[in-house]
N, C-alpha and C positions, 0 to 999 in steps of 0.2 A: 470354534476354538475353545478348548477347556482352559479356563483361568485357574481352576483349582483341581488338582489331581491327587488323590490319596489312594495308595495301593498297598494292601496288606499291612496296615499300621498296627503296631503293638507298642503299648506303653506300660511299664511296670514301675511300681514304687515298692521296692523290697519284695515282700511275698505277695503283694497285691497286684494282680494282673488287671489293670484298669481299662485298657483298650485291647481288644482281642481280634486283630486281623481284619479291621474294617477297610472297605474300599468304596470310593464314590468319586464322581467328577461333577464339577459345576461349570457349565458353558458360560461364555461371556454374556453379561447382561441379565443373568438369571438371579432369582432370590431363592436361596436354599434354606429351608427351615429345618433346624436340627432339634429334635425333641426327644425327651426321655426322662425317666425318674431321676431324682437327685442321686449322684454317685454312679450314673450310668456310663460316664466317660465323655460327656459333651465338652466340658471345660478342658479336659486333658487333650482332646483332639484339637480344640481351638488354640491352645497354648503351643502345640507343635507347629501349627500353621503360622502362628505369630512369632516363631523362632525363639520362644521362651523356654521350651522344653527340649533340651538337647539330648536327653537319653531316650531314644526310641529306636524301633526297628521298622523297616519298610521304606517305601519311596513316597515322598511328599513333595509336590511341586506347586509353585505359584507362578502363573504366566509362563510355564515351561522352565522355570528356574528351580533348581534343587534347593530345598529349604536347609538341609543339613550342610551342604557344601558351600553355599553362597548366602548365608543369613543376612549379611549387610546389604546385598543387592535386593533381596526379598523385602527387607524393611522399607525400602523406597517404594515398593509396589503396593503395600498394604496399609490400611488404617485399622488399628486394633483398639477395641473398646471393651475393657474388662467389666465384670459384674459389680464393680465397686468404684467409687470416685475418690481420687487422692485428696488429701487435706491440704489446702493452700489458703490458710486463714489470712495471710498478709498480702495477698495479691488481689487486684481487681480483675475483671474479665479481660480487659484490654492487656494487662500485664501478663496474665496467664497465657493468652493466645500468642502474644509476642515472644514469650519465653519459648514456647514450643515451635514457633516459626523459626526462631534462631537455631533450635535444636535440629530442625529439619533442613537447616542450611539454606533457607530462602534468602535471596539477596535483600539487603537492607532497603533498596529502593522499591521493592514490590511488597514488603511485609505489610505496610499500613493498608494498602489496597486489598490485599488478600484477607487480612483480618476483618476489614469492613465487609467484604463479600460473604465470608462464612457467617458472620453475625447476622447479616441480612437474611441469608438462607435459613438460618435457625430461629429467626424472629427474636433476636436478643440485642439488637442495636441499642435499644433504650436502656439496656443493663451494662453497657460497655465500661462504665466507671464504677459499677457496684462491686463491693467485695465478694469474692467467690463464695465465702462462707455464709453470706447473707442470702444466697439464692435458694429457692425451693428445690426439692429433689428433682422435680420435672425440669426446671431450668438448668440444673447441674447436668442432667442427662443430655439436654440439648447443647450445652456448652461442650460436653465431652464429644458429641458428634461433630460440632464445629471444629474441635481440635483435630480429630482424625481426618478432616477434609482439607486441612491447611496445605498439604503437599500434593493434593489432587491424586489420591491413590486409585489404582484400578480395582482393588479388592477390599471390601470392608468385612471385618471379622467382629461381630457384635455379640457379646456374651450377655444374655439376659438384659437387653437395653431398656425394657419396660418394667423391670422388677421393682416392686414397691411403689409404683406410681399410682396416683388416683386416676379415675376414669378419663377426666379431661386431659391430663398429661399423657396418658397412654394414647389417646386419639391424636394428640399433637405429634408424638413421636412416630406413630404409624404413618401419618400424612407426610412427615419429613422423610421417612424411609421410602415412601412411594416416589417422592420427588427425586431422591437419589437414584432410584431405579430408572426413572425417566432420563436421568443424566447419563445412563449407560453403565453405572457401577454394577459390579458383580458382588452380591451380598450373601454372606453366610450368617444366619441369625439363629441363636438358640433362645428358646422361650418356653415358659410353662403356660402362657396364655394362648391356648390352642386355637380358639375360634378366630383370634386375630391373625395367627399364622396362616390359617386357611384363606383369609381375605387377601393376604399380602404375598404369599410364596407361590412361585411357579412349580417348585418341587419340594418334597420334604424327605427327611430321613429319620426313621424311628430307631433309637438305640437303647439297648437294655443289656446290663451286665457286660458292657464293653463290646457288644456285637450289634451290627446293623441288622435289625429284624425285618425292615421293609424300607424301600427307597423308590421314589418316582413321583409323579403327579398324584394329587389326592384321588383323582378318578382312577388312576392305575392301581392304587392301593385298595380302593373299594372293590375294583374288579377282582383283585387277588383274593380278597376276603369274601367275595360273593355277597357283599352287603347290598341292600336294596335302597333305591332312591325313590322318593315320592314326587310325582310330577302332577301339578295342578293344572287342569285344562278347562277352559270355558268355551263351549261351542255355541254357534249361532244357528237358529232355525230348527226345524223338526229333526229329531234324531233318527227316525225311520230305521230302527233296529241297529244303529251303528254301535251302540254300547256293547252288544254281544259280539260284534266283529272285533272291537277293540280288545275284548277279553281273549280273543284268539290270537292276538299278535304274540310272537315268540318273545319271552322275557317278561310279559305282563303277569305278575304274580297274583294280583287282585285289583279290583276296581270298585271304589266306593262312590255312590252317587249322592251328591249334596245338592242343596237347593239351587245354588248358583254355579256349580262346577263339578267336575269329576276329579277324584283323587286316584291316580294310577300308581300302583306300587310296582316298580320296575327293577328287574335283575339286569344290571348294566353289563355283566359279563356275557349276556345273551344278546341284548339289543341296546345300543348306545342311545342316549337321550336324543341326539340329532336324528338317528334312524327312526325313533318313535314318532317324531314330528313328521318325517317324510311318510311313514306308514299311515298316519292319520289323514294326511292330505290325499294319499292314494285311495283312501276309503271314501273320499268325497266330503270329509269334515270341513266345515268352515270355522276356522279357529280365531277366536277373539283374544284369548289369553292362553299362554303356554309358559308355565313357570315351574321349573325344577326347584325343589328345596335345596338350600345350601348343604354341602357335604358336612356331616357331623364328624369332625376330627376326633372329638372325645370318644366316640364310639369305636373308631379305628384304633385309637391309642389304648383303650381299655381291653380291646380284643387281642391286641398284639403283645401287650406287656403284662407282667405279673407284679410289678413293683419291686423287683429284686435289684440289688446293687452288686457291683463286682467285688 
C-alpha cells in the first residue's frame, strides 16, 4: 500500500515555478530520502504534503486521502517536522509536549502516559522539567521528534532533521529514525548529509530545478548511471588461475590483486553483486571475505545534478 502518492505536482510562487510536475510513491514502512540543492523544491513538496501549501496543481494523497480536499483528516495521519524549531522560552519540555498533546485532542487521561512514552523513546526523560530554550540544538531536534509522535501518526515528514547538528547529535537522530522505521512508520526525510541518507533510506529521490531527476533504491540509481562498485574479496587456498577466470565474468571491469585480497571493480548493470558471489562459488573459489563497498551517494548526486535552482 502506498502511504504517500504524489502525481504531477506543480508549485508556483508568482513567476517562480518551484516544483515542476514531479511524481513518486512511498510504500508503507519505507524511508524515502529526498535530496537536492537548496532551492530545488524539497521543502515546497513537503509543505504540500503537510497541508501547509494550499496553492498547487496535481494530485497528492496521504494514506489514500486527498491532501487538498481533506486537509484536516490528513493532519491526523502525519507528523511534520520543519527545518526550524519554534521559540518557546517560557515552557518546559513537559509543558511543551502537553500543549501539543492537547492540540492533537489526546484525552486528558492518556496525555501524561503518552508524554512519558515519547520522552523515553527520544531519551529526554531527564529533561522533562528543563526549559525548552535551555536545551541544546540536538535535544531540541529530539524534542521536536517527540512532539510529532504524540498522536502516533502513520507518516512522518521530516525537513532537514539533522541540519546544524554536531556529529554525536546526528548519530542520535539517525538511530532514533531507525527506531521509528522499526515501529512501522513511513518516513519522508530531506537532508544534505548524503552518506547518512544512504545508511538510512530504502529509496531516494533526487530533485533539481523542481524536477525529479532520479528515483529508486540507491542500487537502482547506480545501475541507471552505469556507475561501478568495488567489491573486496579474500579467497582461501591456492588460486590456480582463478583470477583470470574472474576477469572474464561479465560486468567485471577490472581486478586489482592486493596482498590480502582482490579488489573487483564491477559494473552492476551487467552483473549484480549477489550474482558475482554466485559466479565466484561456481568457479570453485573458497570465499573468506566478500565485502562490497558502500554506495557513494555523493558520486550519484554530483553526476545527476548541476547545482541549479528553480
